[in-house]
Steps between C-alpha positions, in 0.01 A plus 500: 500500500594862448371801692237711330707805414403768255861573402568143393353275238338173616684185402383239256585144408814462296472425130638168375597653168822684421496828299583302185194281555699192600405301808711559813630190680783649710580825677629766259605739781276770358424623852126535438398295804742693726366831370136411568541477876697316766387162631278426799657299782400154619591288802781346297660847479503572873873433543588752229357780715605366840860459381509853358567383144191705413490783759170614650560851366464357147149370572147633529177343617163497330280474808197277533198669341706739288391511138760330282528373145493120476731402214341158454135605511590833339269708716504730802394337825570535874809314617394199707807525724832681521694494176868584543673623185828646379494875442525650154768734371379857550142532375528206260394137532858384434626269777754668727748217435487516122808647334365654181843575355605137527149354449566287805369422848747609767377230743448227242643216710279607791192605304155434654297193408262692272795611287619139479154383399433765236533392140342749264433225245316285757353671809335184643762449773479862616119499494495187719736668749356852479269515805639194682671536841567871475739647752345745747648764728402292799725218378798734518420745779276332759793429734616863510347621825343845485537547126255225412246646745525834316452330165194310624350817647558683173343219298191492723444875503592565136352184353382540144144384566456806722700732276313410181162517673582857603613580145173364362300711745694814407452433129128443552448873547369453855825476694377580851806465724678262258753765396600561860531128575709436189720801577563356847608167349729673251651702784552186712659322204742789459581541869577134568756506219669805648494334843694188404762711322547755781455270802627164373760641262382290208593585143214686330551276197350201689168675572325381183585145602396536864177697451428474129494804276369822662127563472581835340636299206255210481198732515613707201302280262161498673373841394620694804730799538710479817685812611703540821443850641712556806407231749172425324406280207247653259305251286303604196371341182699529179 
């Protein structure tokens, strides 16, 4: 799955035909798969993160309930659980570990299981693996006292069922106090990130892994305009 992001193009199944019309039966190192988004992690990949081969700062989490593009079903749908992924380069889909100049993976020997399974000429193996035994934040962080409690609290308060219900109410034209409630969640989401950096001394680059992408980013594509004004969050319709 990929996050629903307006500045990036949703992925699609790879073609089994080369530009010259011939059938592909082996990797041509064209880089297309690496440029359409990094892999999702599964239980089999746990050691890659725990060992630091793939650092946490290179990851982000699509949280349960967040709208994401399913590459197999080719549709937007809420994520059924955490989906941990490798970050892209800048604002592109291109996997952080893809060297475009060399058309090569910089962690090829330690690449995640989805990368090993992907064959653009036959996606059956990847499709069978796709949603099976996905790695979750709890699998990696549950034993870290204090931090995991913060992550659980954040997930409960900023869960996407609540967030998207508030968005729907605001977009209905009869918002009531929905704007205020959503603004409070956005503010909490922002403050907890600042807290773990200032109090725990964590690298800000790990925040998208620990807490998912900020609500100020994920809510950009739901018809709302979110503007910080001093200590307040102002929410309007686009």
